[in-house]
C-alpha positions as CSV (number, residue, x, y, z in Angstrom):
1,X,-37.1,14.9,5.0
2,X,-36.3,12.0,2.7
3,X,-36.0,8.7,4.5
4,X,-33.3,6.4,3.3
5,X,-33.1,2.9,4.7
6,X,-31.0,1.2,2.1
7,X,-28.3,0.2,4.5
8,X,-28.4,-1.8,7.7
9,X,-25.5,-1.0,10.0
10,X,-24.6,-2.8,13.2
11,X,-22.1,-1.0,15.4
12,X,-20.1,-2.5,18.3
13,X,-17.9,-0.1,20.1
14,X,-14.9,-1.5,21.9
15,X,-12.4,0.8,23.7
16,X,-9.1,-0.4,25.0
17,X,-5.9,1.3,26.2
18,X,-2.6,0.4,24.5
19,X,0.5,0.5,26.6
20,X,2.4,1.7,23.5
21,X,3.1,5.4,24.0
22,X,0.0,5.4,26.3
23,X,-2.2,6.0,23.3
24,X,-5.9,5.3,23.7
25,X,-7.1,2.9,20.9
26,X,-10.7,2.9,20.1
27,X,-11.9,0.0,18.0
28,X,-15.2,0.1,16.1
29,X,-16.7,-2.9,14.3
30,X,-19.2,-2.1,11.5
31,X,-21.3,-4.3,9.3
32,X,-22.7,-2.6,6.2
33,X,-25.1,-4.3,3.8
34,X,-26.7,-3.0,0.7
35,X,-30.3,-3.8,0.9
36,X,-32.5,-4.9,-2.0
37,X,-34.6,-1.8,-2.1
38,X,-33.8,0.5,-5.0
39,X,-32.0,3.6,-3.8
40,X,-34.0,5.8,-6.2
41,X,-37.4,4.6,-5.2
42,X,-37.9,7.5,-2.8
43,X,-37.8,9.9,-5.8
44,X,-40.7,10.9,-7.9
45,X,-40.3,11.0,-11.6
46,X,-40.2,14.8,-11.6
47,X,-37.3,14.7,-9.2
48,X,-35.3,12.3,-11.3
49,X,-35.6,14.1,-14.7
50,X,-34.3,17.7,-14.6
51,X,-37.2,19.5,-16.5
52,X,-35.2,22.4,-17.8
53,X,-31.8,21.0,-18.7
54,X,-30.4,19.2,-21.7
55,X,-27.0,17.7,-22.5
56,X,-25.6,18.2,-25.9
57,X,-22.7,16.3,-27.4
58,X,-20.8,17.6,-30.4
59,X,-18.4,15.7,-32.6
60,X,-14.7,16.5,-31.9
61,X,-14.3,18.2,-35.3
62,X,-17.0,20.8,-34.5
63,X,-15.7,24.3,-34.2
64,X,-17.0,27.0,-31.9
65,X,-19.0,28.4,-34.8
66,X,-20.5,24.9,-35.5
67,X,-21.6,24.6,-31.9
68,X,-23.1,28.1,-31.9
69,X,-25.0,27.2,-35.0
70,X,-26.6,24.2,-33.3
71,X,-27.5,26.3,-30.2
72,X,-29.2,28.9,-32.5
73,X,-32.0,26.5,-33.1
74,X,-33.1,26.8,-29.5
75,X,-31.7,30.3,-28.7
76,X,-35.2,31.5,-27.6
77,X,-35.5,28.6,-25.2
78,X,-32.1,29.0,-23.5
79,X,-32.2,30.7,-20.1
80,X,-30.1,33.9,-20.6
81,X,-29.2,34.1,-16.9
82,X,-27.6,30.7,-16.6
83,X,-24.2,30.2,-18.4
84,X,-23.8,27.2,-20.7
85,X,-21.6,24.7,-18.8
86,X,-18.8,22.6,-20.1
87,X,-17.1,19.8,-18.2
88,X,-14.8,21.4,-15.6
89,X,-11.9,19.2,-16.7
90,X,-11.5,17.2,-19.9
91,X,-13.8,17.3,-22.9
92,X,-15.0,20.7,-24.2
93,X,-17.3,19.1,-26.7
94,X,-20.1,18.4,-24.2
95,X,-22.5,21.1,-22.9
96,X,-25.1,21.3,-20.2
97,X,-27.7,23.9,-21.4
98,X,-30.3,25.3,-19.0
99,X,-33.6,26.3,-20.6
100,X,-36.3,28.7,-19.6
101,X,-38.9,27.3,-17.2
102,X,-41.9,25.6,-18.8
103,X,-40.1,25.1,-22.1
104,X,-41.0,22.0,-24.1
105,X,-37.9,20.0,-23.4
106,X,-38.9,17.3,-26.0
107,X,-39.1,20.0,-28.6
108,X,-35.7,21.4,-27.7
109,X,-34.0,18.0,-27.9
110,X,-35.8,17.4,-31.2
111,X,-34.5,20.8,-32.6
112,X,-30.9,20.1,-31.6
113,X,-30.9,16.6,-33.1
114,X,-32.8,17.7,-36.1
115,X,-30.2,20.4,-36.9
116,X,-27.1,18.4,-36.1
117,X,-28.1,14.7,-35.8
118,X,-26.8,14.0,-39.3
119,X,-23.4,15.2,-38.3
120,X,-23.4,13.2,-35.0
121,X,-24.8,15.7,-32.6
122,X,-26.7,14.2,-29.6
123,X,-29.2,15.9,-27.3
124,X,-30.3,14.1,-24.2
125,X,-32.1,14.6,-20.9
126,X,-30.4,15.5,-17.7
127,X,-31.4,13.3,-14.7
128,X,-30.2,12.6,-11.2
129,X,-29.8,9.4,-9.1
130,X,-28.4,8.2,-5.8
131,X,-26.1,5.6,-4.4
132,X,-27.5,3.6,-1.5
133,X,-26.7,6.0,1.4
134,X,-23.9,5.2,3.8
135,X,-23.6,6.0,7.5
136,X,-21.2,8.9,8.1
137,X,-19.3,7.2,10.9
138,X,-15.9,7.5,9.2
139,X,-16.1,11.1,8.1
140,X,-14.4,13.8,10.1
141,X,-14.1,17.1,8.3
142,X,-11.4,18.3,10.7
143,X,-9.2,15.3,9.5
144,X,-10.1,16.1,5.9
145,X,-9.0,19.7,6.3
146,X,-5.5,18.6,7.3
147,X,-4.8,17.4,3.7
148,X,-2.5,19.6,1.7
149,X,-1.0,19.4,-1.8
150,X,2.2,18.0,-0.5
151,X,0.3,15.0,0.9
152,X,-1.3,14.4,-2.5
153,X,1.9,14.8,-4.4
154,X,3.7,12.3,-2.1
155,X,0.8,9.8,-2.6
156,X,1.1,10.2,-6.4
157,X,4.9,9.5,-6.6
158,X,4.4,6.0,-8.0
159,X,7.5,4.6,-9.7
160,X,7.1,5.1,-13.4
161,X,9.5,2.3,-14.3
162,X,7.5,-0.5,-12.7
163,X,4.8,-2.3,-14.6
164,X,1.6,-1.5,-12.8
165,X,-2.2,-1.6,-13.3
166,X,-3.9,1.8,-13.3
167,X,-7.5,1.9,-12.1
168,X,-9.9,4.8,-12.3
169,X,-12.5,4.8,-9.5
170,X,-15.6,6.8,-10.3
171,X,-17.4,7.2,-7.0
172,X,-17.7,9.6,-4.0
173,X,-14.0,10.1,-3.6
174,X,-11.4,7.8,-2.2
175,X,-11.0,8.9,1.3
176,X,-7.3,9.9,1.2
177,X,-7.4,11.0,4.9
178,X,-7.2,7.4,6.0
179,X,-4.1,6.6,3.9
180,X,-1.6,9.3,4.7
181,X,0.8,6.7,6.2
182,X,0.6,4.4,3.2
183,X,3.0,4.3,0.3
184,X,2.4,6.2,-3.0
185,X,-0.6,4.8,-4.8
186,X,-2.3,7.6,-6.7
187,X,-2.1,7.9,-10.5
188,X,-0.3,11.1,-11.3
189,X,-1.9,13.4,-13.9
190,X,0.9,16.0,-13.7
191,X,2.9,14.5,-16.5
192,X,2.2,13.7,-20.2
193,X,-1.2,12.1,-19.3
194,X,-2.5,15.1,-17.5
195,X,-5.1,17.4,-19.0
196,X,-3.4,20.5,-17.5
197,X,-6.6,21.5,-15.6
198,X,-5.7,24.1,-12.9
199,X,-4.4,22.3,-9.8
200,X,-4.7,18.8,-11.3
201,X,-2.2,16.4,-9.6
202,X,-4.2,13.2,-9.4
203,X,-7.8,12.9,-10.4
204,X,-10.7,15.4,-10.5
205,X,-14.0,16.1,-8.7
206,X,-17.0,16.9,-10.9
207,X,-18.8,17.6,-7.7
208,X,-16.7,20.5,-6.4
209,X,-15.3,21.0,-10.0
210,X,-11.8,21.0,-8.5
211,X,-8.8,18.7,-8.5
212,X,-7.0,16.6,-6.0
213,X,-8.0,17.3,-2.4
214,X,-11.6,17.6,-3.4
215,X,-11.6,13.9,-4.3
216,X,-11.5,13.2,-0.6
217,X,-14.8,11.6,0.4
218,X,-17.5,12.7,2.7
219,X,-19.5,9.6,1.9
220,X,-18.1,6.2,2.7
221,X,-19.0,4.4,-0.5
222,X,-15.9,5.4,-2.5
223,X,-13.4,4.8,0.4
224,X,-14.9,1.3,0.9
225,X,-14.8,0.4,-2.8
226,X,-11.2,1.7,-3.1
227,X,-10.1,-0.1,0.0
228,X,-11.3,-3.4,-1.3
229,X,-9.4,-3.0,-4.5
230,X,-6.2,-1.9,-2.7
231,X,-6.4,-4.6,-0.1
232,X,-6.7,-7.4,-2.7
233,X,-3.8,-6.1,-4.8
234,X,-1.5,-5.3,-1.9
235,X,-2.0,-8.8,-0.4
236,X,-0.5,-10.2,-3.6
237,X,2.0,-7.4,-4.0
238,X,0.5,-6.3,-7.3
239,X,1.8,-2.9,-8.4
240,X,-1.1,-0.5,-9.1
241,X,-2.2,3.1,-9.0
242,X,-5.6,4.7,-8.4
243,X,-7.1,7.6,-10.3
244,X,-9.8,9.2,-8.2
245,X,-12.8,10.6,-10.2
246,X,-15.4,12.0,-8.0
247,X,-19.0,12.0,-9.4
248,X,-21.1,11.6,-6.3
249,X,-21.5,14.1,-3.5
250,X,-21.7,13.5,0.3
251,X,-25.4,12.5,0.0
252,X,-24.5,9.9,-2.7
253,X,-26.2,12.0,-5.4
254,X,-24.9,12.2,-8.9
255,X,-26.3,13.1,-12.3
256,X,-26.0,12.0,-15.9
257,X,-24.0,15.2,-16.5
258,X,-21.4,14.3,-13.9
259,X,-21.1,10.7,-15.2
260,X,-20.7,11.9,-18.8
261,X,-18.0,14.3,-17.7
262,X,-16.2,11.6,-15.6
263,X,-16.0,9.2,-18.6
264,X,-15.0,12.0,-20.9
265,X,-12.2,12.9,-18.5
266,X,-10.8,9.4,-18.5
267,X,-11.1,9.2,-22.3
268,X,-9.2,12.5,-22.6
269,X,-6.4,11.2,-20.3
270,X,-6.1,8.1,-22.6
271,X,-5.8,10.4,-25.6
272,X,-2.9,12.3,-23.8
273,X,-0.7,9.2,-23.5
274,X,-2.5,7.9,-20.5
275,X,-2.6,4.2,-19.5
276,X,-5.8,3.6,-17.5
277,X,-6.5,-0.1,-17.7
278,X,-9.7,-0.4,-15.7
279,X,-12.6,1.8,-14.6
280,X,-14.4,0.7,-11.5
281,X,-18.1,1.8,-11.7
282,X,-19.8,0.5,-8.5
283,X,-23.1,2.3,-9.2
284,X,-26.1,2.2,-11.5
285,X,-29.5,3.6,-12.3
286,X,-32.7,2.5,-14.0
287,X,-35.9,3.8,-15.4
288,X,-38.4,1.2,-14.3
289,X,-40.7,3.6,-12.6
290,X,-41.6,5.3,-15.9
291,X,-44.3,4.5,-18.4
292,X,-43.3,2.4,-21.4
293,X,-43.2,5.4,-23.8
294,X,-41.1,7.6,-21.4
295,X,-38.8,4.7,-20.6
296,X,-38.2,4.1,-24.3
297,X,-37.1,7.7,-24.9
298,X,-34.8,7.7,-21.9
299,X,-33.2,4.4,-22.9
300,X,-32.6,5.8,-26.4
301,X,-31.1,9.0,-25.0
302,X,-28.1,7.5,-23.3
303,X,-26.0,7.5,-26.4
304,X,-23.5,9.9,-25.1
305,X,-22.6,7.7,-22.1
306,X,-22.5,4.6,-24.3
307,X,-20.3,6.3,-26.9
308,X,-17.8,7.3,-24.2
309,X,-17.6,3.7,-23.0
310,X,-17.2,2.4,-26.5
311,X,-14.4,5.0,-27.2
312,X,-12.4,3.3,-24.4
313,X,-12.7,-0.1,-26.2
314,X,-9.1,-0.2,-27.3
315,X,-7.6,0.5,-23.9
316,X,-9.8,0.2,-20.9
317,X,-12.1,-2.4,-19.3
318,X,-15.2,-0.9,-17.5
319,X,-16.3,-3.0,-14.5
320,X,-19.8,-2.1,-13.3
321,X,-22.3,-3.4,-10.7
322,X,-25.6,-4.8,-11.8
323,X,-27.7,-3.7,-8.8
324,X,-29.2,-5.3,-5.6
325,X,-32.9,-5.3,-6.4
326,X,-33.3,-9.0,-7.1
327,X,-34.9,-8.4,-10.5
328,X,-34.5,-9.9,-13.9
329,X,-32.3,-7.4,-15.8
330,X,-32.9,-9.2,-19.1
331,X,-36.2,-7.4,-19.1
332,X,-35.7,-4.0,-20.8
333,X,-37.7,-2.2,-18.1
334,X,-35.3,-3.5,-15.4
335,X,-32.0,-2.7,-17.2
336,X,-29.6,-1.3,-14.7
337,X,-27.1,1.1,-16.3
338,X,-24.4,1.2,-17.3
339,X,-24.3,-2.6,-17.0
340,X,-27.5,-2.6,-19.1
341,X,-25.4,-1.6,-22.1
342,X,-23.8,-5.0,-21.9
343,X,-26.4,-6.9,-24.0
344,X,-24.3,-8.1,-26.9
345,X,-23.4,-11.8,-27.3
346,X,-20.3,-10.8,-29.2
347,X,-17.5,-10.3,-26.7
348,X,-15.4,-8.5,-29.2
349,X,-18.0,-5.6,-29.2
350,X,-17.9,-4.7,-25.6
351,X,-15.2,-3.6,-23.1
352,X,-17.6,-3.9,-20.1
353,X,-18.0,-6.5,-17.4
354,X,-21.4,-6.6,-15.6
355,X,-21.1,-8.0,-12.1
356,X,-23.8,-9.7,-10.2
357,X,-23.7,-11.3,-6.7
358,X,-23.9,-14.8,-5.3
359,X,-24.1,-16.5,-2.0
360,X,-23.4,-20.1,-1.1
361,X,-21.0,-22.8,-2.3
362,X,-20.7,-24.3,-5.8
363,X,-23.2,-27.1,-5.1
364,X,-25.8,-24.7,-3.5
365,X,-24.9,-21.5,-5.2
366,X,-27.6,-18.9,-5.8
367,X,-27.7,-15.3,-7.1
368,X,-28.0,-12.3,-4.8
369,X,-29.2,-9.0,-6.3
370,X,-30.2,-8.5,-9.9
371,X,-29.8,-11.4,-12.4
372,X,-29.9,-11.8,-16.2
373,X,-27.7,-13.8,-18.5
374,X,-27.7,-11.0,-21.1
375,X,-26.3,-8.2,-19.0
376,X,-24.4,-9.9,-16.2
377,X,-21.1,-11.5,-17.2
378,X,-20.3,-13.1,-13.9
379,X,-21.1,-13.1,-10.2
380,X,-18.8,-12.1,-7.4
381,X,-19.4,-13.0,-3.7
382,X,-22.1,-10.7,-2.4
383,X,-20.5,-10.1,0.9
384,X,-17.9,-10.6,3.6
385,X,-15.5,-8.0,2.3
386,X,-13.5,-7.1,5.4
387,X,-11.2,-4.1,5.7
388,X,-9.6,-1.9,8.4
389,X,-8.9,1.8,8.6
390,X,-6.5,3.4,11.1
391,X,-7.5,7.0,11.9
392,X,-5.6,9.4,14.0
393,X,-8.2,11.5,15.8
394,X,-5.5,13.3,17.9
395,X,-2.0,12.6,19.2
396,X,-3.4,10.7,22.2
397,X,-6.1,8.7,20.5
398,X,-6.2,6.3,17.6
399,X,-9.3,4.8,16.0
400,X,-9.2,1.4,14.3
401,X,-12.3,1.0,12.2
402,X,-13.1,-2.6,11.1
403,X,-15.7,-2.9,8.4
404,X,-17.5,-5.9,6.9
405,X,-19.2,-4.8,3.6
406,X,-21.9,-6.7,1.6
407,X,-23.4,-5.8,-1.8
408,X,-22.8,-5.8,-5.5
409,X,-20.9,-2.5,-5.2
410,X,-18.3,-4.3,-3.2
411,X,-18.4,-7.4,-5.4
412,X,-17.6,-5.1,-8.3
413,X,-14.6,-3.7,-6.6
414,X,-13.4,-7.3,-5.9
415,X,-13.9,-8.1,-9.6
416,X,-11.9,-5.0,-10.6
417,X,-9.1,-6.2,-8.3
418,X,-9.2,-9.7,-9.8
419,X,-9.1,-8.3,-13.3
420,X,-6.1,-6.1,-12.3
421,X,-4.2,-9.2,-11.2
422,X,-4.9,-10.8,-14.6
423,X,-3.8,-7.6,-16.4
424,X,-0.7,-7.4,-14.3
425,X,0.3,-10.9,-15.5
426,X,-0.2,-9.7,-19.1
427,X,2.0,-6.6,-18.5
428,X,4.8,-8.8,-17.0
429,X,4.6,-11.4,-19.8
430,X,7.6,-12.3,-21.8
431,X,6.3,-10.6,-24.9
432,X,5.2,-7.5,-23.1
433,X,2.3,-7.2,-25.5
434,X,-0.7,-5.6,-23.8
435,X,-4.0,-7.3,-24.8
436,X,-7.0,-5.1,-25.7
437,X,-10.1,-5.2,-23.5
438,X,-12.1,-7.9,-25.1
439,X,-9.1,-10.2,-25.2
440,X,-8.5,-9.5,-21.5
441,X,-12.1,-10.3,-20.7
442,X,-12.0,-13.5,-22.7
443,X,-8.7,-14.5,-21.2
444,X,-9.8,-13.8,-17.7
445,X,-13.2,-15.6,-18.2
446,X,-11.4,-18.7,-19.5
447,X,-8.7,-18.7,-16.7
448,X,-8.7,-20.7,-13.6
449,X,-9.7,-17.6,-11.7
450,X,-13.3,-18.0,-12.9
451,X,-15.4,-21.0,-12.4
452,X,-18.7,-22.2,-14.0
453,X,-21.6,-23.6,-12.0
454,X,-23.5,-26.7,-13.0
455,X,-26.6,-25.3,-11.3
456,X,-29.2,-24.9,-14.1
457,X,-31.0,-22.0,-12.4
458,X,-27.7,-20.1,-11.8
459,X,-26.7,-20.7,-15.4
460,X,-30.0,-19.2,-16.6
461,X,-29.3,-16.1,-14.5
462,X,-25.6,-15.4,-15.1
463,X,-23.8,-15.7,-18.5
464,X,-22.6,-19.3,-18.7
465,X,-23.0,-19.6,-14.9
466,X,-19.6,-17.8,-14.4
467,X,-18.6,-16.8,-10.8
468,X,-15.5,-15.8,-9.0
469,X,-14.7,-18.0,-6.0
470,X,-13.5,-16.2,-2.8
471,X,-11.4,-18.0,-0.2
């Protein structure tokens, strides 16, 4: 069995009895820290790359006949018993094709690109990766089963007439079970911005390939990330909504296919009159275990994911973590994606914010996690993100779960919330003019919300030494 020791958890169980309605209140204190060890190190190369699958991206003007013409180049290599898959909601221009065993996958990719590359067709490897695992203390499947569509509809009844910041969270799900008593906060995809996928009310799961309730989490990573965003915004009474996009399963496992479909889903919403301002991407992967030649091929073959991010340039800022490994991400072999796409010095060419971590005070500040002034735009506090969940176990008992989270995943969520506050100011400005992503980035970076360190080592590790102070 795979041993996963990325997280160190300390639990202190305190039980007290409340005299309010004689309900037993159980309080649990949890400290969760992302460790520096790479969450994919337990995998062999053969377990990361899927040896018999390729992902093909077709330009939007391609017809069904055009796509079939491309597939004909590898028709003898395609497994006849496995249907060609399309994203379960959103773009129909991306396909996951399963090949026969022992097929030369390099040859198949070459054939696809050779036939359609001039027209913009891309063929790329399918691979899997993991989040750092999270203890399953919060999860209770009986509680999850109590959700119904009315709960989700009620949570998505956000007032359409109030300026608000809309945030897509691509993760393990958002843990709606712990928020049934809160006000509406889900981004509704039932209206003009919906993609009319069966059962879609708010968000989609590319794990179960269903909408809505399937975005509930059986892995704590997504609920913690979402809670940090919500807590920061609610404390300052910022109007917001969350679009849950589930790309990781209960083991924290995802794949390039699920990520591509997730970004394509958000892009399609934007094209249907949507208004997603931010994407929180508290995850990443790298290829540093591979040989130089294999790594170069894999780096070259992330064009689909990169294109989808670039196609959001006019509307959406993507905030992504830079990893916890403590390595120099300026080095190509250590690039941590998707933040590794963020290597341009021209801020007008990117809608991404790469987030690193720091500890200490301004005069003794130091990086925590990966560093690199080419890929990491700024650093957020590495830890001390406190949050609380109230969970009704039964009518006679209530659980209060207090969590203290540490790691760049959580610093990324904090940065997303800080960006959301800045965007909200823009939405409420006198002109009402919404700035495009690079203008929002530049405005935020030059605001009083971001400071610059005078520490020369910190400046060499984070672009311009930028960091977000946290009270």
